[in-house]
N, C-alpha and C positions, 0 to 999 in steps of 0.2 A: 504493499499500499504506499502510495507516494504522498508527500506533504502537499505536492501541487494539486492533488485531487480535491483539496478543500480550499482552493482559491476561487475568488469571485470578484467582479469588478465592482468597486464601491466608490461612487463620487464623492468627493470630500464634503460636499455641502450637506451630506446625509449624516455626518458625524454630529451627534448633539453637543452643543457646547454649554447648555444650561439646562437645569431641570424645568419641566412644566410647572405652571403656577399650582395646579392641583395634581397631587402625586397620582391619583388613581384615574386621571383623564388620559393617561397614555393609551395609545392603540395596543390592541391585544390581537396577535395572530393566533388562530387556533389550528394546530396541525394534527390530523388524525393519523397516528402512527401505523395503523392497519392499512388504510386506503391511500394515504397521502393527500386526502381532501383538505382543502384550506378555507377557513372562514375569517372574515375581518370584523373584529368587535372592539370594545374598549375595556380597559382593565377592571372597571367596576362590574363588567359582565362575568368575571371569573367565578363568581358564585355558582353560576349555571353548570359549572364543570366540576363542582365538588358536591358530594353526596353525604348524607348523614351516615356517621360511622366511619367516614374517611378520616385520615390525619394529615394535616398541613404541617411540614417540618421546616422551621425556620432557623436561620443561623444568627444568633443573637450577639455576635462579635461587634465591637465598637472600634471605629478608626481612631488611631492616634494621630494627633496633630504632629506627625513624625518628620516634618521638614524643618530643619534648623539652619538659619543663615547666620553666620558669624565671621569672626576674624581671628587671625593668627595673633597670639600675645606678642606684644612689643613691636611687631612690624605692621600689623593691621592689614595683611593680605587677606582677601575675601575667601570664604569657603562655604560650601554648602553640603550638609550631611543629610542623608535620608535614613531614619532608623528602620532596620529590617526585623531584627528579633533581639529580645533580651536574652543574654546568655546566662548571667547570674547577677543578683544585686544591682550594682550600677554600671555593669559591663554590657554593652550592646554591639551587636554586628551591624554595620551600616555601609551605605554607598557614600563616597567622598567625591566632590567635584570642585576644583580640579585635584585629582588624586595625588598629583606630584608634590602638592603642598603638604599633604597629610603623612609625613614620615613618622616612624616610631619615636616616641619621646616628645613630639611637638604638642604644645598646649594651645587650644583655641578658646575663645570666650564669646558668649552670647548675652545680648540684652544688657550691655554695659557692665558685664561681670556678674550678673545674677546667676549665670550658669556657666561653668567651664568644663572642658573635657580634655583628656590626655590620650593621645593614640598609643595603644599598648601592644597591638599585633596587626599583621597584614595576613589575611587568610585567602582561601581559594577565590579566584576571579577577581582579585585585587580588592576585595572588600576589606574594610578597616574595622578593628575591634577597638572601641574607645570606652574610656572610663569617666563617668561624670562626677563632678564636684559641685556641691550646691549647699544652701542652707534651706531647711524646711522639708516639704514633701515633694518629691520629684514630679508626680503627676500634675501637681498645681503649677509648678515652675514651667513644666512643658506645655500645659494649657495656655499659660500667659505668652510664652515665647515662640511656640511651634506653629506651623501652618500646615494646612490640609495638604497631604501628598496626592494632589489630583493626577489622574493618568496623563501620560505624555501627550496624548492626542487632544486633550482639552487645553485650549489656550486662553479662554477667557477667565476672568477672575470670579470666584464664587462669593457672592455677597453674604449669604447665610451659610455658615459651615455645617449646620444641622441638616441641610439638604443632601450632604454627602454621608449622612447616617440613616439607618432604618429607624422607624419610630419605636421599634422594640429592641434597639441596641443596647447592651448592658455590659458585656465583658470586654475591657479595653485590651487591644493587642494587635489590630490589623494595620497593614500599611496600605490597604485599599478596601473599599466598601464591597459587601456581598450585594451586588447591584440589582439582582432580581427582586430583592426585598424592598427597594426604594419605592415601589409602586403602592405598597400598602398604607392605608391610614388607620388611625385608631378605630374610626367608625366602621370601616370595611372589616377589620378584624373581628369586631363585635358582631357583625352580621354573620360572619363565618361561624362563630360560636353559636349564634341564635339558630342556625341552620342544623346544628347537631353535629358539626365538624370539629373534630379535636385539634388542638394546637400543641405541638411538641417542639422543644428547642434543642439545637445542637450548638456547639461552639467550635468554629474553625477560624484561626486567625489567618487572614488572607495575606499571603506574601506577594511581593512585586513579580514573582515569577510568573504570576498569572497573566502579566501583559507580554511576557517574553515570547517572540515568535519561535516556532520550531525551525531549528536551523539546519537539520539533517534532512536529506532527500527521502531516506526510508524512515517512515513513521516508527518502526520498531526499535530504532537506535536511539530515539529521544530519551534523555533522562530528565524526570520530573523534579522540581524543586520539593522540599520537605515543608509541611505546615503543621502546627500544632492543633490537636482537636481535643474535645472533651464532650462526653455525654452523661448526664445525670441518671441515677436510678429511676427516678419518677418519669423521666421522658422515655426511657427505654422501655418501661412497662406500658406506656400509652401506645408506643409503636407496636410492641409485640401483641398486645391485646387486639389492636386493629387488624393485624395480620390474621391471628387465630379466628377472628369473627368475620372474616372474608371482606374487610374494608380495603381501601386503596391507600397507599402512602404517596402523597403529592410533595415532592421536594421542591423547595423554593431556592433555586440557584444551583449552579455547578458545585459550589462549596459544600452546601448541605448534602448534595448527592455524593460527593467524593467521601465525606465523613461516613455517611450510612453505609456505603459500599465497602468501606475499609473495615467497619466493625461487624457487618452482617455475616452470619454463617451460611452454610449451604441451603438452609431451610428459610433464609430470610429473617431469622431471629437476631436481635442485637443484645448487647449487655453494657452497663455502664463502664466506662473506661476513659482513660486519658493517653495521649501518645502522640507521635509524629507520623504523618502519612505522606507518602509520595506516589500514591496510587495514579496511574495513568489510564484513563479510560477511553478507548477508541474502538471503531467498529470491529465486531467479532466478540466483544465483551458481553457476558451474559449477566444481566441485572438480578441481584437477589433481593433486594429491599424496595428499590424505588419502582413505582408503577407509572407515575405521571410527573411531568417536570414543568416548572414555571421558570422561565429564564429570559435574558435579554438577547439582543442580536450581537454576535461576537466578531472579532477580528478574523479576516481570511487567514487560513493556514495556522490557526492557533489551537492549542490543546483543548480549548473550550468548545469550539465548533466540532472538534473530533468527538468529544464526550456527548454532544447532543445528537451527532450523526450515529453513535452507538445505540442510542435509545430509539431513534425513529428511522434509522436507515439513511445512508449517505445520499443516495439519489433523491429521496424525499425531502431531506434537509437542504441540499443544494438547490433544489427546485423552489422551496419555500423561500430561501434567501434571494434568489433572483426575482421572485414575485414580490419580496419586501422592497427591493431596489426600485423595481417598476412602480410600486405603490407609494413609493417615497416615505417609507417607514424611517423613523429616527434610529440611528445605531449607537451601539456601545453603552457606556455607564449611565448617561442621562437619557438614554433613548428608550424606544417602545419595547414591548415585551411579546413573548410568545408562551403559549401553553401547548405541551405535547401530551395528547390525551390518548 
């Protein structure tokens, strides 16, 4: 299977630069994975595709304001760090730009000295390990000084940083939002519950690898990035009971999907656990837990479009994407959505 099989022509003007005023007013493409049939709806219509006894699985991760712009102590040379993951305590792995300034032992300051960091190591792919020095509580300092790490294809400034968080976000730790969930409002989730649909939560802290294109020609040779996940006992029980009672599991986003499929056994049962996953789902994969998927429209040749194709079939997905381009759907993080039923 070639990476180029997942390419499609995307006009730049279809890349959404800002969220819609009302989250659930996004368009919703409905794709039937059995027939390939396509319907055009709005996200608030998603209720019609959820049945009493089903379970909607949401990723409750919260995006860190992980972009820090500072300067080298004494010389004032500018630096930008993007926090990727906490290693332990105040040590973080991050991207540095320009990398050549971030030599081991160098100290950088942010917010006129409110926060400092020292480069302590250089690891694979040139990523830096930095150790922070500060007074008070790190999360509060980061909230004050950090900026939202918007994806590279979004060039416009985001006025309200909460629009790059889901309304149910809770566990801080992501470098990017689980964007399929951005379409839900508190009111819509209430209607989901009123319909008799369960809601379960997983946590997967989204890494920047999610935006990385697949650089090898042969899909089988691609190495996935690792991301931290967690599933609570109570949520595992909701998912297992749904399966036992013949309900469907509707996963919101590729991140929830990867978490569930990492944890699920051969019978589609899950158990509470935490760990790191580098699961790579592409056509040929047999889904164990997930029955339906709510997702956004993804980058050509990305691992995300491959995952979607694994669930609905490559031909059907590529046909749906070409239809989305023709119908001028909005693409990527702030774009429109799709449900695969």
